C-alpha positions in Angstrom: 59.6 20.4 -26.5 57.4 19.3 -29.4 59.2 15.9 -29.6 58.9 15.4 -25.9 55.1 16.0 -26.0 54.8 13.5 -28.8 56.9 10.9 -27.0 54.8 11.3 -23.9 51.6 10.8 -25.9 53.0 7.6 -27.6 54.1 6.2 -24.3 50.6 7.0 -22.8 48.9 5.1 -25.6 51.3 2.2 -25.4 51.0 1.8 -21.6 47.3 2.5 -21.1 45.8 1.7 -24.5 42.6 3.2 -25.8 41.1 2.6 -22.4 42.7 5.8 -21.2 40.0 7.6 -23.0 37.2 6.4 -20.7 37.2 7.7 -17.1 36.5 5.1 -14.5 34.4 7.7 -12.9 31.9 7.0 -15.6 31.6 3.4 -14.2 31.3 4.1 -10.5 29.3 6.5 -8.5 30.6 7.9 -5.2 28.4 5.8 -3.1 29.9 2.4 -2.3 28.8 -0.2 -4.8 26.9 2.3 -6.9 27.9 1.6 -10.5 25.5 3.9 -12.2 23.3 6.8 -11.5 19.5 6.3 -11.6 19.3 9.4 -13.8 21.4 7.6 -16.5 18.7 5.0 -17.0 16.8 5.6 -20.3 13.1 5.2 -20.7 11.8 1.9 -21.9 9.5 1.3 -24.8 9.3 0.6 -28.5 12.3 1.8 -30.7 10.7 3.0 -33.9 12.5 2.0 -37.2 11.1 4.5 -39.7 10.1 7.6 -37.8 13.4 9.4 -37.5 13.3 13.2 -37.9 15.5 14.6 -40.7 16.8 18.1 -41.5 17.8 19.2 -45.0 21.2 20.8 -45.6 20.5 23.9 -47.7 23.9 23.7 -49.4 23.9 20.1 -50.6 20.4 19.0 -50.0 21.6 16.2 -47.7 18.8 14.7 -45.7 20.5 14.4 -42.3 19.2 12.6 -39.3 18.6 15.0 -36.3 20.4 12.4 -34.2 24.1 12.3 -35.1 26.4 9.6 -33.8 29.5 11.1 -32.0 32.3 8.6 -32.3 34.4 9.9 -29.4 33.4 7.3 -26.8 33.4 3.9 -28.6 33.1 0.9 -26.3 36.3 -0.8 -25.2 37.5 -4.2 -24.2 40.7 -5.6 -22.6 43.7 -5.6 -24.9 44.8 -9.1 -26.1 48.2 -8.6 -24.4 46.4 -7.6 -21.1 47.8 -4.1 -21.1 45.1 -1.5 -21.1 42.1 -1.6 -23.4 41.3 -1.3 -27.1 38.2 -0.5 -29.0 35.7 -3.3 -29.1 35.1 -3.5 -32.9 32.3 -6.0 -32.7 30.4 -3.7 -30.4 31.1 -0.7 -32.6 29.8 -2.7 -35.6 26.6 -3.6 -33.7 25.9 0.0 -32.7 26.5 1.3 -36.2 24.3 -1.3 -37.7 21.5 -0.6 -35.3 21.8 3.2 -35.7 21.6 3.0 -39.5 18.7 0.5 -39.4 16.8 3.0 -37.2 17.5 6.0 -39.4 20.7 7.5 -38.0 23.0 8.6 -40.9 25.5 11.2 -39.6 28.7 10.0 -37.9 31.2 12.4 -36.4 34.8 11.4 -35.6 38.3 12.9 -35.4 41.9 11.7 -35.8 42.4 12.3 -32.0 39.3 10.6 -30.7 39.9 7.5 -28.5 43.6 8.3 -28.5 43.8 8.1 -32.3 41.8 4.9 -32.9 38.3 6.2 -33.6 38.6 7.0 -37.3 39.8 3.5 -38.1 37.1 1.8 -36.0 34.4 4.0 -37.5 35.7 3.3 -41.0 35.6 -0.4 -40.5 32.0 -0.3 -39.3 30.7 2.0 -42.0 32.5 0.2 -44.8 30.1 -2.6 -44.4 27.2 -0.3 -45.5 26.5 1.4 -48.9 28.3 4.7 -49.1 25.1 6.6 -49.8 23.6 5.4 -46.5 25.7 7.6 -44.3 27.4 11.0 -44.0 30.9 11.0 -42.4 32.3 14.0 -40.5 35.9 14.3 -39.4 38.3 17.0 -38.5 41.6 18.8 -39.0 42.8 18.2 -35.4 46.3 19.7 -35.8 46.7 20.8 -32.2 50.3 19.8 -31.6 51.9 20.4 -35.0 50.7 23.3 -37.2 53.0 22.7 -40.2 51.4 22.4 -43.6 53.0 19.0 -44.2 51.7 17.6 -40.9 48.2 19.0 -41.4 47.8 17.8 -45.0 49.2 14.3 -44.0 46.6 14.2 -41.2 43.9 15.1 -43.7 45.0 12.4 -46.1 45.3 9.8 -43.4 41.6 10.4 -42.5 40.7 9.1 -46.0 42.7 5.9 -45.5 41.4 5.2 -42.0 37.8 5.9 -42.9 38.1 4.0 -46.2 36.4 6.7 -48.2 37.3 8.8 -51.3 35.3 11.9 -50.2 34.3 13.4 -46.8 30.8 14.7 -46.4 31.6 17.1 -43.6 35.1 18.4 -42.7 35.8 20.7 -39.7 38.6 22.9 -38.5 38.7 21.4 -35.1 38.1 23.3 -31.8 38.6 26.8 -33.2 38.9 29.6 -30.6 41.3 28.0 -28.1 44.9 28.8 -27.3 45.7 32.5 -28.2 42.5 33.0 -30.1 42.8 34.6 -33.5 46.6 34.3 -33.4 46.3 30.5 -33.0 43.7 30.2 -35.7 46.1 32.0 -38.1 48.9 29.7 -37.2 46.9 26.5 -37.6 45.0 27.4 -40.8 46.0 30.7 -42.5 49.7 31.2 -42.3 50.5 27.7 -43.4 48.0 27.8 -46.3 45.9 24.9 -44.9 42.6 26.7 -45.3 43.4 27.5 -48.9 44.2 23.9 -49.5 41.0 22.7 -47.9 38.9 25.2 -50.0 40.5 23.7 -53.1 39.7 20.2 -51.9 36.1 21.4 -51.5 36.1 22.7 -55.1 37.5 19.3 -56.2 34.6 17.5 -54.5 36.7 15.6 -52.0 35.1 17.7 -49.2 31.4 18.2 -49.7 30.8 20.6 -46.7 33.5 22.6 -45.0 33.0 24.1 -41.5 34.5 24.4 -38.0 33.8 23.5 -34.4 34.0 26.3 -31.8 35.3 26.5 -28.3 36.6 29.8 -27.1 36.3 33.5 -27.1 33.5 35.3 -28.9 35.9 37.5 -30.9 37.2 34.4 -32.6 33.7 33.2 -33.5 32.8 36.6 -34.9 36.1 36.8 -36.8 35.6 33.6 -38.6 32.0 34.5 -39.6 33.4 37.8 -41.0 36.0 36.1 -43.2 35.4 36.0 -46.9 34.8 32.2 -46.8 31.5 30.4 -47.4 31.1 28.1 -44.4 28.7 25.2 -45.0 28.1 24.5 -41.3 29.4 25.3 -37.9 29.5 23.0 -34.8 28.7 24.7 -31.5 28.0 23.7 -27.9 24.3 24.0 -27.2 22.2 22.8 -24.3 19.6 24.3 -22.0 22.2 25.4 -19.4 24.7 26.9 -21.9 21.8 28.6 -23.8 22.1 31.6 -21.3 24.6 30.5 -18.7 27.8 29.3 -20.5 30.7 28.9 -18.1 34.5 29.1 -18.6 35.7 30.1 -22.0 32.4 29.2 -23.6 29.9 31.7 -25.1 26.1 31.6 -24.5 24.6 29.3 -27.1 21.7 31.7 -27.8 24.2 34.1 -29.3 26.1 31.5 -31.3 23.0 30.0 -32.7 21.5 33.4 -33.4 24.5 34.5 -35.4 24.5 31.4 -37.5 20.7 31.6 -38.1 21.1 35.2 -39.4 23.5 33.9 -42.0 21.5 30.7 -42.8 24.5 28.6 -41.7 23.4 25.2 -40.4 24.4 24.4 -36.8 25.7 21.0 -35.7 25.3 20.6 -32.0 27.8 19.1 -29.6 27.5 18.6 -25.8 23.6 18.5 -25.7 24.0 16.8 -22.3 26.8 19.1 -21.1 29.3 16.3 -20.9 26.6 13.9 -19.4 25.8 16.3 -16.6 22.2 16.8 -17.8 21.6 13.1 -17.6 23.1 12.9 -14.1 21.1 15.5 -12.2 20.5 15.5 -8.4 17.3 13.8 -7.2 15.4 17.0 -6.8 15.9 18.0 -10.4 15.2 14.5 -11.6 11.9 14.6 -9.8 11.1 17.9 -11.3 11.6 16.6 -14.9 9.9 13.2 -14.2 6.8 14.9 -12.8 6.3 16.5 -16.2 7.0 13.5 -18.4 7.4 10.4 -16.2 7.6 8.1 -19.2 10.6 9.8 -20.7 14.3 9.8 -19.6 16.0 12.8 -18.1 18.3 13.0 -21.1 15.4 13.3 -23.5 14.6 16.8 -22.2 18.1 18.0 -23.3 17.9 16.3 -26.7 14.5 17.8 -27.4 15.8 21.2 -26.4 18.8 21.0 -28.8 16.6 19.7 -31.7 13.8 22.2 -31.3 15.7 25.0 -33.2 15.1 24.8 -36.9 18.6 25.9 -37.9 20.0 22.7 -36.2 21.1 20.2 -38.8 22.0 17.4 -36.3 22.6 16.8 -32.6 25.6 14.7 -31.7 25.6 12.2 -29.0 28.5 9.9 -28.0 26.6 6.7 -27.4 28.7 4.0 -25.8 25.9 1.8 -24.8 22.9 0.3 -26.8 20.3 1.5 -24.3 21.5 5.1 -24.7 21.3 4.8 -28.5 17.8 3.4 -28.2 16.6 6.1 -25.9 17.9 8.9 -28.2 16.3 7.2 -31.2 13.0 7.2 -29.3 13.4 10.9 -28.5 13.9 11.8 -32.2 11.5 9.3 -33.8 9.9 11.7 -34.3 11.1 14.8 -32.5 8.4 16.6 -30.4 9.8 20.2 -30.4 9.6 22.0 -27.0 6.8 24.5 -26.5 7.7 28.0 -25.3 6.4 27.0 -21.9 8.7 24.0 -21.7 11.6 26.1 -22.7 10.8 28.4 -19.8 10.6 25.3 -17.6 14.1 24.2 -18.6 15.5 27.7 -18.0 14.2 27.5 -14.5 15.8 24.0 -14.2 19.1 25.4 -15.4 19.0 28.1 -12.8 18.4 25.5 -10.1 21.2 23.3 -11.4 23.6 26.2 -11.3 23.1 26.5 -7.5 25.1 23.3 -7.1 28.9 23.8 -7.3 29.8 21.3 -10.0 32.9 21.7 -12.1 32.1 22.2 -15.9 34.1 19.1 -17.0 32.7 17.5 -20.2 35.0 14.5 -20.1 36.5 15.4 -23.5 39.9 14.3 -22.3 41.8 17.0 -24.2 43.7 17.5 -20.9 45.1 14.0 -21.2 47.6 12.5 -20.9 48.8 14.2 -17.7 52.7 14.1 -17.5 52.4 13.0 -13.9 49.9 10.2 -14.5 46.7 11.8 -13.0 43.3 10.8 -14.4 42.1 14.3 -14.5 38.6 13.7 -15.9 37.9 10.8 -13.5 38.8 13.1 -10.5 36.5 15.9 -11.7 33.6 13.7 -12.7 33.7 11.8 -9.3 33.5 15.1 -7.5 30.6 16.3 -9.7 28.7 13.0 -9.2 29.1 13.3 -5.5 27.8 16.9 -5.6 24.7 15.7 -7.5 24.2 12.8 -5.1 24.6 15.0 -2.0 27.8 13.3 -0.9 30.0 16.4 -0.5 29.6 17.1 3.2 30.5 20.7 4.2 30.8 20.3 8.0 30.2 17.9 10.9 26.9 19.7 11.4 25.5 18.1 8.3 22.9 15.5 9.2 24.4 12.8 7.0 28.0 13.8 7.4 29.4 10.3 8.2 27.5 8.6 5.4 28.5 11.3 2.8 32.1 11.3 4.0 32.5 7.6 3.6 30.7 7.6 0.3 33.0 10.3 -1.1 36.2 8.6 0.0 35.3 5.0 -0.9 33.9 6.1 -4.2 37.1 8.2 -4.9 39.4 5.2 -4.4 37.1 3.1 -6.6 36.9 5.7 -9.4 40.5 6.8 -9.4 43.6 4.6 -8.6 45.5 6.3 -5.8 48.6 6.9 -7.9 46.4 8.9 -10.3 44.5 11.0 -7.7 44.6 14.8 -7.2 47.3 14.6 -4.6 49.9 14.0 -7.3 49.2 17.2 -9.2 52.3 19.4 -9.3 50.6 22.4 -10.8 52.6 22.2 -14.0 49.7 23.8 -15.9 50.2 21.7 -19.1 46.5 20.7 -19.0 44.9 24.2 -18.8 45.6 25.4 -22.4 43.8 22.3 -23.8 40.6 22.6 -21.8 37.8 23.9 -24.1 35.7 24.7 -21.0 38.3 27.1 -19.5 38.6 25.2 -16.2 41.5 26.1 -14.0 42.3 22.4 -13.7 45.3 22.6 -11.2 43.3 24.9 -9.0 40.3 22.6 -8.9 42.5 19.5 -8.4 44.3 21.2 -5.4 40.9 22.2 -4.0 39.6 18.6 -4.3 42.8 17.2 -2.8 42.5 19.5 0.2 38.9 18.4 0.7 39.9 14.8 0.5 42.6 15.3 3.1 40.2 17.0 5.4 37.8 14.1 5.2 40.5 11.6 5.9 41.7 13.4 8.9 38.2 14.1 10.3 37.6 10.6 11.6 35.3 11.8 14.4 
């Protein structure tokens, strides 16, 4: 079974290339011809060069930019052989150069990002800069093969692909999934990998050792209780998850609070909740714009994440230059939220939760699907249509026909028909890999039934 999974993954990469990591739903809205949501548009204005906010790591004294570059969504281009897509290295170089020139110095990657190509692309871009100008974070992403040999080989390959002789920040990747504490022991304790990494830290090849968390609270508490000095922990934190985490996730106020008690710096992932906090419905966009019309919708989420003093850096997967520029503006310098603004965002979160979106963060851990479905694209298309009001509930809806057509046309544009929800067999291979705890087959079947209903209801 292990070999079969690996063969499927290699075939997936060969056929679809790195492009399989970017959902076409990110390119098309559900309305015909709508290629982007107005809420994605960043604010315009000067991009400061020397005003970035920094936080100091209490362990090493590292002066880390509050904006961290997540290398999970590097830009792509058509592969030379015409089959699929590959990382656009020139675009990556340009983004990295711009980020460093404007004060960003923390770059977060993994051996599994962009179907295994992110570390190499990141290493090529960073190698062109002095080593003391950036901090590199990568991960032990041994999801498929827990053996000591495979895990250590993955660790050593990261050095080769990143072209470095030490790692600034190294993480046990996505702790808390699977069977919880049992899976953690299998991945890191029983095979001696954690002991190996602690020795690597002693030797200076790892400067900071930590872990990223997705899962049950008992695993989080268990790791903090271990007799291990953790230099940092990466958690999901945004103004919705602060008190209203969904699926397998734990409320961020608890996670952050437990780290703050122990003076463990927090690295923040998903500040935009998989992009959903930059693609709000028109009512919520108007609510935020009324308060700060000159700022982007996304800037509220980044200010929220950066407002807590125990946060070392806030990661953002910035595929496009305009998003990088907007985030630099937000953090150059950071204007921490007032208590009144935090209350305002809590009210916004409660309003957002009234809309029935699916908590997909487009991480693509569910991919590849053995039956060829583009799972993230299906879920993201549905979410986008919810936010745009294009999920008609009945013929009595005033704009039923318009919304019906927008949903169906957008669906075919966002997801090729052979990769749509109708092809889900319910094999359940995806569910154990979802850090958000989504019952993916259940939601796919629900969406498929909804689509079939719309198709049949021609009025």
